N, CA, C and O atoms as a MOPAC input file, in Angstrom:
PM7 MOZYME 1SCF
protein

 N     25.76400 1   -18.07100 1    28.20100 1
 C     25.05100 1   -16.86200 1    27.77700 1
 C     23.66000 1   -16.90600 1    28.40100 1
 O     22.82300 1   -17.71300 1    27.99600 1
 N     23.41600 1   -16.06200 1    29.36200 1
 C     22.08700 1   -16.06700 1    29.97400 1
 C     21.18000 1   -15.05700 1    29.29000 1
 O     21.62700 1   -14.23300 1    28.49200 1
 N     19.90300 1   -15.13800 1    29.61700 1
 C     18.91600 1   -14.26900 1    28.96400 1
 C     19.25400 1   -12.79200 1    29.16300 1
 O     19.09200 1   -11.99300 1    28.24100 1
 N     19.72000 1   -12.42400 1    30.35200 1
 C     19.97000 1   -11.01400 1    30.65300 1
 C     20.99300 1   -10.41300 1    29.68900 1
 O     20.95600 1    -9.21500 1    29.41000 1
 N     21.89400 1   -11.23700 1    29.18800 1
 C     22.90800 1   -10.70500 1    28.28200 1
 C     22.38000 1   -10.56000 1    26.85000 1
 O     23.05700 1    -9.99200 1    25.99300 1
 N     21.18700 1   -11.06600 1    26.59400 1
 C     20.62700 1   -10.99900 1    25.25400 1
 C     20.05400 1    -9.61700 1    24.98000 1
 O     19.16200 1    -9.15100 1    25.68900 1
 N     20.56900 1    -8.97400 1    23.95600 1
 C     20.14100 1    -7.63000 1    23.61000 1
 C     19.07800 1    -7.68900 1    22.51600 1
 O     19.32500 1    -8.17700 1    21.41300 1
 N     17.89900 1    -7.18500 1    22.84300 1
 C     16.72200 1    -7.29100 1    21.99300 1
 C     16.31200 1    -5.92300 1    21.45100 1
 O     16.35500 1    -4.91700 1    22.15900 1
 N     15.91400 1    -5.91000 1    20.17800 1
 C     15.31700 1    -4.71700 1    19.57900 1
 C     13.87100 1    -5.05500 1    19.22800 1
 O     13.58800 1    -6.13400 1    18.70800 1
 N     12.96100 1    -4.12700 1    19.51400 1
 C     11.54000 1    -4.31800 1    19.21500 1
 C     11.10500 1    -3.27200 1    18.19300 1
 O     11.39400 1    -2.08500 1    18.34300 1
 N     10.40800 1    -3.72500 1    17.15700 1
 C      9.83600 1    -2.83100 1    16.14900 1
 C      8.32700 1    -3.01900 1    16.18400 1
 O      7.80900 1    -4.07200 1    15.81000 1
 N      7.62700 1    -1.98100 1    16.64000 1
 C      6.16400 1    -2.04300 1    16.82600 1
 C      5.60800 1    -0.63700 1    16.65600 1
 O      6.07000 1     0.29700 1    17.31100 1
 N      4.61500 1    -0.47900 1    15.77700 1
 C      4.09200 1     0.87100 1    15.52900 1
 C      3.01600 1     1.31400 1    16.51000 1
 O      2.72500 1     2.50700 1    16.59700 1
 N      2.42400 1     0.39900 1    17.24000 1
 C      1.43500 1     0.74800 1    18.26000 1
 C      2.21200 1     1.03200 1    19.55200 1
 O      2.74300 1     0.11400 1    20.17600 1
 N      2.27100 1     2.30500 1    19.94400 1
 C      3.12700 1     2.69100 1    21.06500 1
 C      2.71900 1     2.04300 1    22.38400 1
 O      3.57600 1     1.75400 1    23.21900 1
 N      1.41900 1     1.81200 1    22.58300 1
 C      0.97700 1     1.13400 1    23.79600 1
 C      1.46400 1    -0.31400 1    23.79600 1
 O      1.97200 1    -0.80600 1    24.80400 1
 N      1.30600 1    -0.99000 1    22.66200 1
 C      1.79900 1    -2.37000 1    22.56200 1
 C      3.32000 1    -2.42100 1    22.69400 1
 O      3.86600 1    -3.35400 1    23.28300 1
 N      3.98900 1    -1.43300 1    22.15300 1
 C      5.44800 1    -1.37200 1    22.26800 1
 C      5.86400 1    -1.33300 1    23.73700 1
 O      6.79400 1    -2.03000 1    24.14100 1
 N      5.17700 1    -0.52200 1    24.52700 1
 C      5.47900 1    -0.44500 1    25.96100 1
 C      5.20500 1    -1.78200 1    26.64900 1
 O      5.99900 1    -2.23900 1    27.47100 1
 N      4.08200 1    -2.40000 1    26.30800 1
 C      3.72000 1    -3.68400 1    26.91200 1
 C      4.74600 1    -4.75700 1    26.53100 1
 O      5.19600 1    -5.52300 1    27.38300 1
 N      5.11100 1    -4.80400 1    25.24800 1
 C      6.08200 1    -5.79000 1    24.78100 1
 C      7.44000 1    -5.57800 1    25.44700 1
 O      8.09800 1    -6.53900 1    25.84500 1
 N      7.85700 1    -4.30900 1    25.56800 1
 C      9.13800 1    -4.02200 1    26.21400 1
 C      9.13700 1    -4.50300 1    27.66800 1
 O     10.08900 1    -5.13900 1    28.11900 1
 N      8.07100 1    -4.19700 1    28.38800 1
 C      7.98600 1    -4.63100 1    29.79200 1
 C      8.00800 1    -6.14700 1    29.89900 1
 O      8.65400 1    -6.70700 1    30.78400 1
 N      7.30200 1    -6.80300 1    28.99800 1
 C      7.24700 1    -8.25700 1    29.01500 1
 C      8.61800 1    -8.86700 1    28.71100 1
 O      9.05200 1    -9.79500 1    29.39200 1
 N      9.28800 1    -8.35000 1    27.70200 1
 C     10.62200 1    -8.84900 1    27.34500 1
 C     11.58500 1    -8.64600 1    28.51300 1
 O     12.34500 1    -9.55000 1    28.86000 1
 N     11.55000 1    -7.45300 1    29.12000 1
 C     12.41200 1    -7.18500 1    30.27800 1
 C     12.07500 1    -8.10400 1    31.45000 1
 O     12.96900 1    -8.61800 1    32.12200 1
 N     10.77200 1    -8.30600 1    31.69100 1
 C     10.32700 1    -9.17600 1    32.79300 1
 C     10.80100 1   -10.61200 1    32.58400 1
 O     11.06600 1   -11.33500 1    33.54500 1
 N     10.90200 1   -11.01600 1    31.32000 1
 C     11.37100 1   -12.36500 1    31.01000 1
 C     12.90200 1   -12.47400 1    31.09700 1
 O     13.46900 1   -13.54300 1    30.87000 1
 N     13.56100 1   -11.35400 1    31.42800 1
 C     14.98800 1   -11.39500 1    31.68300 1
 C     15.87700 1   -10.97600 1    30.53000 1
 O     17.08900 1   -11.18500 1    30.57600 1
 N     15.29700 1   -10.39200 1    29.50200 1
 C     16.08000 1    -9.93500 1    28.35100 1
 C     16.26100 1    -8.42400 1    28.43100 1
 O     15.52300 1    -7.74500 1    29.14500 1
 N     17.22300 1    -7.90500 1    27.71200 1
 C     17.56400 1    -6.49400 1    27.75900 1
 C     17.13200 1    -5.80400 1    26.46400 1
 O     17.73600 1    -6.02500 1    25.41500 1
 N     16.09000 1    -4.97000 1    26.53200 1
 C     15.63800 1    -4.22600 1    25.35400 1
 C     16.57900 1    -3.03700 1    25.17400 1
 O     16.58800 1    -2.11300 1    25.98700 1
 N     17.37400 1    -3.07200 1    24.09300 1
 C     18.35800 1    -2.01200 1    23.87300 1
 C     17.90200 1    -0.99000 1    22.84200 1
 O     18.50100 1     0.07900 1    22.72000 1
 N     16.83700 1    -1.31300 1    22.09400 1
 C     16.35700 1    -0.37200 1    21.08000 1
 C     14.90400 1    -0.65600 1    20.75400 1
 O     14.43600 1    -1.79200 1    20.82300 1
 N     14.19200 1     0.43500 1    20.38900 1
 C     12.78200 1     0.33900 1    19.99600 1
 C     12.57200 1     1.27000 1    18.81800 1
 O     13.13600 1     2.36200 1    18.75600 1
 N     11.75200 1     0.81600 1    17.88600 1
 C     11.40600 1     1.65400 1    16.74400 1
 C      9.94200 1     1.42000 1    16.42400 1
 O      9.39200 1     0.35300 1    16.69600 1
 N      9.31300 1     2.44900 1    15.83500 1
 C      7.89800 1     2.31300 1    15.49200 1
 C      7.65700 1     2.51000 1    14.00300 1
 O      6.51300 1     2.47500 1    13.54700 1
 N      8.73400 1     2.71900 1    13.23700 1
 C      8.61200 1     2.97400 1    11.79400 1
 C      9.78300 1     2.30200 1    11.08300 1
 O     10.88000 1     2.20900 1    11.63300 1
 N      9.54500 1     1.83500 1     9.85700 1
 C     10.49300 1     1.01200 1     9.12700 1
 C     11.87000 1     1.58900 1     8.87400 1
 O     12.87300 1     0.95500 1     9.20400 1
 N     11.94100 1     2.78000 1     8.29500 1
 C     13.25000 1     3.36600 1     7.97900 1
 C     14.04800 1     3.62100 1     9.25700 1
 O     15.25600 1     3.38700 1     9.30000 1
 N     13.37300 1     4.09700 1    10.28000 1
 C     14.03900 1     4.32200 1    11.56700 1
 C     14.53400 1     2.99400 1    12.13100 1
 O     15.63100 1     2.92300 1    12.68600 1
 N     13.72900 1     1.94500 1    11.99000 1
 C     14.11900 1     0.62000 1    12.48500 1
 C     15.39200 1     0.13500 1    11.79800 1
 O     16.28300 1    -0.39900 1    12.45900 1
 N     15.48900 1     0.31100 1    10.48900 1
 C     16.68900 1    -0.10900 1     9.75900 1
 C     17.92500 1     0.64700 1    10.24600 1
 O     18.96900 1     0.04700 1    10.50100 1
 N     17.79700 1     1.95900 1    10.37100 1
 C     18.94100 1     2.77500 1    10.83900 1
 C     19.36000 1     2.35500 1    12.24700 1
 O     20.54400 1     2.16900 1    12.52600 1
 N     18.37600 1     2.21000 1    13.12300 1
 C     18.65700 1     1.86400 1    14.51100 1
 C     19.26700 1     0.46700 1    14.61600 1
 O     20.20000 1     0.25200 1    15.38900 1
 N     18.74800 1    -0.46900 1    13.85000 1
 C     19.29600 1    -1.82500 1    13.86200 1
 C     20.78300 1    -1.79600 1    13.51300 1
 O     21.59800 1    -2.43500 1    14.17800 1
 N     21.12400 1    -1.05500 1    12.47400 1
 C     22.52400 1    -0.96900 1    12.03000 1
 C     23.40800 1    -0.34200 1    13.10300 1
 O     24.58500 1    -0.68600 1    13.21600 1
 N     22.84700 1     0.57700 1    13.89100 1
 C     23.61800 1     1.23000 1    14.95700 1
 C     23.85300 1     0.30600 1    16.15000 1
 O     24.96800 1     0.23200 1    16.66700 1
 N     22.82100 1    -0.39200 1    16.58500 1
 C     22.91300 1    -1.15400 1    17.83700 1
 C     23.22500 1    -2.63600 1    17.65100 1
 O     23.68000 1    -3.28900 1    18.59000 1
 N     22.98700 1    -3.17700 1    16.45100 1
 C     23.26900 1    -4.58400 1    16.14400 1
 C     22.76800 1    -5.53200 1    17.24800 1
 O     23.56800 1    -6.18200 1    17.92100 1
 N     21.44800 1    -5.60400 1    17.42800 1
 C     20.89600 1    -6.44500 1    18.49700 1
 C     21.11700 1    -7.93700 1    18.22900 1
 O     21.37900 1    -8.35500 1    17.10100 1
 N     21.00300 1    -8.71400 1    19.29100 1
 C     21.16600 1   -10.16500 1    19.17500 1
 C     19.85400 1   -10.86000 1    18.82900 1
 O     19.85800 1   -11.97200 1    18.30100 1
 N     18.73800 1   -10.21100 1    19.12300 1
 C     17.40800 1   -10.73400 1    18.80800 1
 C     16.54900 1    -9.58300 1    18.31600 1
 O     16.69600 1    -8.44500 1    18.76300 1
 N     15.64100 1    -9.89600 1    17.38200 1
 C     14.78300 1    -8.86900 1    16.80500 1
 C     13.33100 1    -9.33000 1    16.88500 1
 O     12.98500 1   -10.42000 1    16.42900 1
 N     12.48900 1    -8.48200 1    17.47200 1
 C     11.04700 1    -8.74000 1    17.53300 1
 C     10.39200 1    -7.68500 1    16.65200 1
 O     10.55300 1    -6.48800 1    16.89000 1
 N      9.65100 1    -8.12700 1    15.63100 1
 C      9.13300 1    -7.19700 1    14.62400 1
 C      7.65200 1    -7.43100 1    14.35900 1
 O      7.22100 1    -8.55400 1    14.09800 1
 N      6.88600 1    -6.35500 1    14.43100 1
 C      5.48600 1    -6.38700 1    14.02200 1
 C      5.46100 1    -6.44800 1    12.49200 1
 O      6.28300 1    -5.80600 1    11.83800 1
 N      4.54500 1    -7.19700 1    11.92500 1
 C      4.44300 1    -7.30600 1    10.46100 1
 C      3.93000 1    -6.00000 1     9.85400 1
 O      4.53200 1    -5.46500 1     8.92300 1
 N      2.82700 1    -5.49600 1    10.37800 1
 C      2.21000 1    -4.29000 1     9.82700 1
 C      2.68700 1    -3.05500 1    10.56400 1
 O      2.47800 1    -2.91500 1    11.76900 1
 N      3.33000 1    -2.16200 1     9.82800 1
 C      3.84800 1    -0.92000 1    10.39800 1
 C      3.31600 1     0.25600 1     9.60500 1
 O      2.93900 1     0.11700 1     8.44100 1
 N      3.28800 1     1.41200 1    10.24300 1
 C      2.94900 1     2.63200 1     9.51400 1
 C      4.15000 1     3.00900 1     8.65000 1
 O      5.28900 1     2.68500 1     8.98900 1
 N      3.89900 1     3.68400 1     7.55000 1
 C      5.00900 1     4.10500 1     6.69900 1
 C      5.18500 1     3.19800 1     5.49800 1
 O      4.30800 1     2.40000 1     5.16600 1
 N      6.33400 1     3.33400 1     4.85400 1
 C      6.59300 1     2.64700 1     3.58700 1
 C      6.95700 1     1.17300 1     3.72300 1
 O      6.73300 1     0.39500 1     2.79600 1
 N      7.51100 1     0.78400 1     4.85600 1
 C      8.01900 1    -0.57800 1     5.00600 1
 C      7.18900 1    -1.39500 1     5.98600 1
 O      6.71600 1    -0.88200 1     7.00000 1
 N      7.02000 1    -2.67300 1     5.66700 1
 C      6.40800 1    -3.61800 1     6.60300 1
 C      7.53700 1    -4.28100 1     7.39400 1
 O      8.71500 1    -4.12000 1     7.07300 1
 N      7.16400 1    -5.01100 1     8.41200 1
 C      8.15900 1    -5.77800 1     9.15400 1
 C      8.86300 1    -6.78600 1     8.25200 1
 O     10.05900 1    -7.03600 1     8.40200 1
 N      8.11400 1    -7.36100 1     7.31500 1
 C      8.71600 1    -8.30600 1     6.35900 1
 C      9.76000 1    -7.60000 1     5.49400 1
 O     10.82900 1    -8.14900 1     5.23000 1
 N      9.44200 1    -6.37600 1     5.05400 1
 C     10.39300 1    -5.59700 1     4.24200 1
 C     11.68300 1    -5.33200 1     5.01000 1
 O     12.77800 1    -5.43700 1     4.45600 1
 N     11.54800 1    -4.99100 1     6.27900 1
 C     12.72000 1    -4.69800 1     7.10600 1
 C     13.62400 1    -5.92000 1     7.19500 1
 O     14.83000 1    -5.82800 1     6.96800 1
 N     13.03900 1    -7.05500 1     7.52400 1
 C     13.83500 1    -8.27300 1     7.68300 1
 C     14.43500 1    -8.70300 1     6.35000 1
 O     15.58200 1    -9.14700 1     6.30000 1
 N     13.66900 1    -8.57300 1     5.27100 1
 C     14.18800 1    -8.90500 1     3.94700 1
 C     15.42400 1    -8.04500 1     3.62300 1
 O     16.42100 1    -8.55500 1     3.11300 1
 N     15.35000 1    -6.75900 1     3.91900 1
 C     16.48500 1    -5.86300 1     3.67800 1
 C     17.68500 1    -6.25800 1     4.53800 1
 O     18.81400 1    -6.28800 1     4.04900 1
 N     17.45100 1    -6.55800 1     5.79700 1
 C     18.54700 1    -6.94700 1     6.68400 1
 C     19.19900 1    -8.24700 1     6.22400 1
 O     20.41900 1    -8.39100 1     6.30600 1
 N     18.39900 1    -9.18800 1     5.74500 1
 C     18.94700 1   -10.45200 1     5.22400 1
 C     19.83300 1   -10.18200 1     4.00700 1
 O     20.89600 1   -10.78600 1     3.86400 1
 N     19.39200 1    -9.26900 1     3.12800 1
 C     20.20400 1    -8.91500 1     1.95100 1
 C     21.54000 1    -8.33100 1     2.37200 1
 O     22.53900 1    -8.47300 1     1.66600 1
 N     21.55400 1    -7.66900 1     3.53400 1
 C     22.79000 1    -7.07300 1     4.05500 1
 C     23.63200 1    -8.08300 1     4.83700 1
 O     24.69100 1    -7.74400 1     5.36400 1
 N     23.15000 1    -9.32600 1     4.90500 1
 C     23.92300 1   -10.38200 1     5.56000 1
 C     23.58600 1   -10.65100 1     7.01400 1
 O     24.30200 1   -11.39900 1     7.68000 1
 N     22.52000 1   -10.06100 1     7.52100 1
 C     22.14400 1   -10.26700 1     8.91700 1
 C     21.69200 1   -11.70700 1     9.15800 1
 O     20.96100 1   -12.29100 1     8.35900 1
 N     22.14600 1   -12.25700 1    10.27500 1
 C     21.65800 1   -13.58200 1    10.68700 1
 C     21.00300 1   -13.49700 1    12.07600 1
 O     20.87100 1   -14.49900 1    12.77900 1
 N     20.60100 1   -12.28400 1    12.44900 1
 C     19.93900 1   -12.06800 1    13.73200 1
 C     18.61600 1   -12.82800 1    13.76900 1
 O     17.79700 1   -12.67800 1    12.86200 1
 N     18.39300 1   -13.64000 1    14.80200 1
 C     17.11200 1   -14.33900 1    14.91900 1
 C     15.95100 1   -13.33500 1    15.02400 1
 O     16.04600 1   -12.32200 1    15.71700 1
 N     14.85700 1   -13.64700 1    14.31800 1
 C     13.70700 1   -12.75000 1    14.25100 1
 C     12.44300 1   -13.46100 1    14.72600 1
 O     12.16700 1   -14.60000 1    14.34800 1
 N     11.68800 1   -12.75900 1    15.56000 1
 C     10.35400 1   -13.20100 1    15.96600 1
 C      9.38200 1   -12.17500 1    15.39600 1
 O      9.46700 1   -10.98800 1    15.71000 1
 N      8.45800 1   -12.63900 1    14.55600 1
 C      7.43700 1   -11.74500 1    14.01400 1
 C      6.20800 1   -11.76400 1    14.90900 1
 O      5.83300 1   -12.80500 1    15.44900 1
 N      5.58800 1   -10.60300 1    15.06100 1
 C      4.32100 1   -10.46400 1    15.77400 1
 C      3.30100 1    -9.93700 1    14.78500 1
 O      3.61700 1    -9.07200 1    13.96900 1
 N      2.07700 1   -10.45000 1    14.85000 1
 C      1.07200 1    -9.95200 1    13.92800 1
 C     -0.33100 1   -10.35800 1    14.35000 1
 O     -0.53600 1   -11.32900 1    15.07800 1
 N     -1.26700 1    -9.59200 1    13.87400 1
 C     -2.66800 1    -9.95500 1    13.99000 1
 C     -3.11300 1   -10.70700 1    12.73900 1
 O     -4.22700 1   -11.22500 1    12.67500 1
 N     -2.22600 1   -10.75800 1    11.74800 1
 C     -2.51000 1   -11.40500 1    10.46000 1
 C     -2.35200 1   -12.91900 1    10.57100 1
 O     -1.31800 1   -13.41700 1    11.01700 1
 N     -3.38800 1   -13.63900 1    10.16200 1
 C     -3.33000 1   -15.09800 1    10.18200 1
 C     -3.30600 1   -15.68200 1     8.77500 1
 O     -3.44200 1   -16.89200 1     8.59600 1
 N     -3.13200 1   -14.81800 1     7.77900 1
 C     -3.16500 1   -15.27800 1     6.39800 1
 C     -1.95300 1   -16.15900 1     6.10300 1
 O     -0.82300 1   -15.83200 1     6.46600 1
 N     -2.21300 1   -17.27700 1     5.43900 1
 C     -1.16900 1   -18.26900 1     5.17100 1
 C      0.01200 1   -17.68900 1     4.39600 1
 O      1.16100 1   -18.02800 1     4.67800 1
 N     -0.26000 1   -16.81500 1     3.41900 1
 C      0.85000 1   -16.28100 1     2.61900 1
 C      1.77100 1   -15.38400 1     3.45100 1
 O      2.97500 1   -15.34000 1     3.19800 1
 N      1.22400 1   -14.67400 1     4.43500 1
 C      2.04600 1   -13.84000 1     5.32500 1
 C      2.93100 1   -14.71700 1     6.19400 1
 O      4.12800 1   -14.46700 1     6.33600 1
 N      2.33500 1   -15.73900 1     6.76600 1
 C      3.08800 1   -16.65300 1     7.62600 1
 C      4.17600 1   -17.34900 1     6.81000 1
 O      5.30000 1   -17.51500 1     7.28400 1
 N      3.84600 1   -17.75600 1     5.58700 1
 C      4.82900 1   -18.41900 1     4.73300 1
 C      5.98500 1   -17.48900 1     4.38000 1
 O      7.14500 1   -17.90300 1     4.38500 1
 N      5.66800 1   -16.23200 1     4.07300 1
 C      6.73000 1   -15.27900 1     3.74300 1
 C      7.66200 1   -15.09400 1     4.94100 1
 O      8.88200 1   -15.04100 1     4.78400 1
 N      7.08100 1   -14.99800 1     6.13700 1
 C      7.89500 1   -14.87200 1     7.35200 1
 C      8.79900 1   -16.08800 1     7.51600 1
 O      9.97600 1   -15.94800 1     7.84800 1
 N      8.25500 1   -17.27400 1     7.28700 1
 C      9.06300 1   -18.50200 1     7.38400 1
 C     10.14800 1   -18.52000 1     6.32000 1
 O     11.27200 1   -18.94800 1     6.58100 1
 N      9.81300 1   -18.05700 1     5.11700 1
 C     10.80900 1   -18.00300 1     4.03500 1
 C     11.97300 1   -17.08900 1     4.39600 1
 O     13.09600 1   -17.29000 1     3.93300 1
 N     11.70100 1   -16.08400 1     5.22600 1
 C     12.74800 1   -15.16900 1     5.67200 1
 C     13.53500 1   -15.73900 1     6.85400 1
 O     14.45100 1   -15.09700 1     7.36800 1
 N     13.17000 1   -16.94200 1     7.27600 1
 C     13.92100 1   -17.62300 1     8.32700 1
 C     13.57100 1   -17.21400 1     9.74500 1
 O     14.40500 1   -17.31700 1    10.64500 1
 N     12.34600 1   -16.75000 1     9.95400 1
 C     11.98400 1   -16.31900 1    11.30500 1
 C     12.00600 1   -17.49500 1    12.28200 1
 O     11.79100 1   -18.64700 1    11.90600 1
 N     12.26900 1   -17.17100 1    13.52700 1
 C     12.25300 1   -18.16100 1    14.59700 1
 C     10.81200 1   -18.53300 1    14.91100 1
 O     10.49000 1   -19.70000 1    15.13200 1
 N      9.94800 1   -17.51600 1    14.92600 1
 C      8.54900 1   -17.73300 1    15.26700 1
 C      7.67700 1   -16.63400 1    14.69000 1
 O      8.15400 1   -15.55500 1    14.33800 1
 N      6.38100 1   -16.93300 1    14.60100 1
 C      5.36500 1   -16.00000 1    14.12200 1
 C      4.26400 1   -16.05100 1    15.16500 1
 O      3.45100 1   -16.97500 1    15.17700 1
 N      4.24200 1   -15.05300 1    16.04300 1
 C      3.27200 1   -15.03700 1    17.13000 1
 C      2.07500 1   -14.16100 1    16.77700 1
 O      2.22600 1   -13.03900 1    16.29500 1
 N      0.89900 1   -14.69300 1    17.02500 1
 C     -0.32100 1   -13.92700 1    16.78600 1
 C     -0.64400 1   -13.07000 1    17.99300 1
 O     -0.54500 1   -13.51600 1    19.13700 1
 N     -1.03300 1   -11.82400 1    17.72100 1
 C     -1.45100 1   -10.92000 1    18.78600 1
 C     -2.87300 1   -11.26800 1    19.19300 1
 O     -3.66000 1   -11.69300 1    18.34700 1
 N     -3.22100 1   -11.10500 1    20.43800 1
 C     -2.35300 1   -10.64300 1    21.51100 1
 C     -1.40000 1   -11.75600 1    21.95200 1
 O     -1.79500 1   -12.91500 1    22.07900 1
 N     -0.14800 1   -11.38400 1    22.18100 1
 C      0.84500 1   -12.37600 1    22.58700 1
 C      0.70300 1   -12.65800 1    24.07000 1
 O      0.17400 1   -11.84400 1    24.82700 1
 N      1.17900 1   -13.81200 1    24.46800 1
 C      1.17200 1   -14.18400 1    25.88500 1
 C      2.61400 1   -14.25800 1    26.37600 1
 O      3.54500 1   -14.43200 1    25.59000 1
 N      2.77900 1   -14.12300 1    27.67900 1
 C      4.12000 1   -14.23300 1    28.25900 1
 C      4.70300 1   -15.61800 1    27.96900 1
 O      5.88600 1   -15.74300 1    27.65000 1
 N      3.88100 1   -16.64200 1    28.08000 1
 C      4.34600 1   -18.01600 1    27.85100 1
 C      4.80300 1   -18.19800 1    26.40200 1
 O      5.85800 1   -18.78000 1    26.15000 1
 N      4.01000 1   -17.70100 1    25.45600 1
 C      4.36700 1   -17.82600 1    24.04200 1
 C      5.61800 1   -17.04900 1    23.69900 1
 O      6.47600 1   -17.54000 1    22.96500 1
 N      5.73000 1   -15.83100 1    24.22900 1
 C      6.91300 1   -15.02100 1    23.95900 1
 C      8.14900 1   -15.62900 1    24.60300 1
 O      9.22500 1   -15.62700 1    24.00500 1
 N      8.00500 1   -16.14500 1    25.80200 1
 C      9.14000 1   -16.77900 1    26.49400 1
 C      9.67400 1   -17.94100 1    25.66800 1
 O     10.88500 1   -18.06800 1    25.48600 1
 N      8.77800 1   -18.79100 1    25.16600 1
 C      9.20000 1   -19.93900 1    24.34900 1
 C      9.90300 1   -19.46500 1    23.08000 1
 O     10.91400 1   -20.04300 1    22.68000 1
 N      9.37700 1   -18.42300 1    22.44800 1
 C      9.98700 1   -17.89500 1    21.22400 1
 C     11.36100 1   -17.28900 1    21.50200 1
 O     12.30000 1   -17.49600 1    20.73400 1
 N     11.47600 1   -16.54500 1    22.59500 1
 C     12.76300 1   -15.94500 1    22.95300 1
 C     13.80000 1   -17.02400 1    23.25200 1
 O     14.96200 1   -16.89600 1    22.86600 1
 N     13.38400 1   -18.07900 1    23.93500 1
 C     14.31600 1   -19.17700 1    24.22800 1
 C     14.75200 1   -19.87500 1    22.94500 1
 O     15.91900 1   -20.23600 1    22.79400 1
 N     13.81200 1   -20.06300 1    22.02200 1
 C     14.14200 1   -20.67700 1    20.73600 1
 C     15.11800 1   -19.78600 1    19.95700 1
 O     16.07100 1   -20.27500 1    19.35200 1
 N     14.86600 1   -18.47400 1    19.98200 1
 C     15.74200 1   -17.52800 1    19.29000 1
 C     17.13600 1   -17.52700 1    19.91300 1
 O     18.13800 1   -17.48600 1    19.19900 1
 N     17.19800 1   -17.57300 1    21.23100 1
 C     18.47600 1   -17.57700 1    21.92200 1
 C     19.24700 1   -18.85300 1    21.58900 1
 O     20.46200 1   -18.81900 1    21.39500 1
 N     18.54700 1   -19.95700 1    21.52500 1
 C     19.17300 1   -21.22800 1    21.17100 1
 C     19.72400 1   -21.18200 1    19.74800 1
 O     20.82800 1   -21.66300 1    19.49100 1
 N     18.95500 1   -20.60400 1    18.82200 1
 C     19.40100 1   -20.48300 1    17.43900 1
 C     20.62600 1   -19.57800 1    17.35900 1
 O     21.55800 1   -19.84400 1    16.60100 1
 N     20.61300 1   -18.50800 1    18.14900 1
 C     21.74600 1   -17.56300 1    18.17500 1
 C     23.00200 1   -18.26500 1    18.67200 1
 O     24.08000 1   -18.09500 1    18.10200 1
 N     22.86300 1   -19.06800 1    19.75300 1
 C     24.01200 1   -19.79900 1    20.29100 1
 C     24.57500 1   -20.75600 1    19.24700 1
 O     25.79000 1   -20.85900 1    19.08400 1
 N     23.69000 1   -21.45500 1    18.54000 1
 C     24.12700 1   -22.39800 1    17.50800 1
 C     24.89600 1   -21.68200 1    16.41400 1
 O     25.92000 1   -22.17900 1    15.94800 1
 N     24.41200 1   -20.51900 1    16.00000 1
 C     25.07100 1   -19.75400 1    14.93700 1
 C     26.43700 1   -19.25800 1    15.40300 1
 O     27.39400 1   -19.26700 1    14.62900 1
 N     26.53600 1   -18.82700 1    16.66000 1
 C     27.79700 1   -18.32700 1    17.19300 1
 C     28.81600 1   -19.45400 1    17.27800 1
 O     29.98400 1   -19.26400 1    16.94000 1
 N     28.37400 1   -20.64100 1    17.73300 1
 C     29.28600 1   -21.77200 1    17.84500 1
 C     29.71900 1   -22.29800 1    16.49100 1
 O     30.83000 1   -22.81000 1    16.35000 1
 N     28.86300 1   -22.17700 1    15.50100 1
 C     29.18600 1   -22.66500 1    14.15100 1
 C     30.18000 1   -21.74000 1    13.44300 1
 O     30.90400 1   -22.17100 1    12.54600 1
 N     30.21000 1   -20.47400 1    13.85000 1
 C     31.08600 1   -19.48300 1    13.17500 1
 C     32.54300 1   -19.66000 1    13.54200 1
 O     33.39600 1   -18.91300 1    13.06200 1

């Protein structure tokens, strides 16, 4: 399973950052199959496309945070690896993300090197889950 076959969904409410993140993910060899900028739309879209990796901003406009989205998906049985992005460095936020089983919690602004390492870790976790099933 190479990176190009990995289907990624990005949830980011800052449209400029969303474009930058999409370009970076694609440049790193992954396939961005879906993008959302709001929580309810992200949930609907996730259910439609069933991505292999999920990159989610913690703070979103609207009723749901990135943490809320992942919490809901976990309740529905999702085991999709998640990378959280945030400007928040508060310990309780990072802990909640870890409690939800995230692969990584990257602080903005993200770097190509940091995202690459997180994507590789997520891909490795995905492979392990697929082989265990």
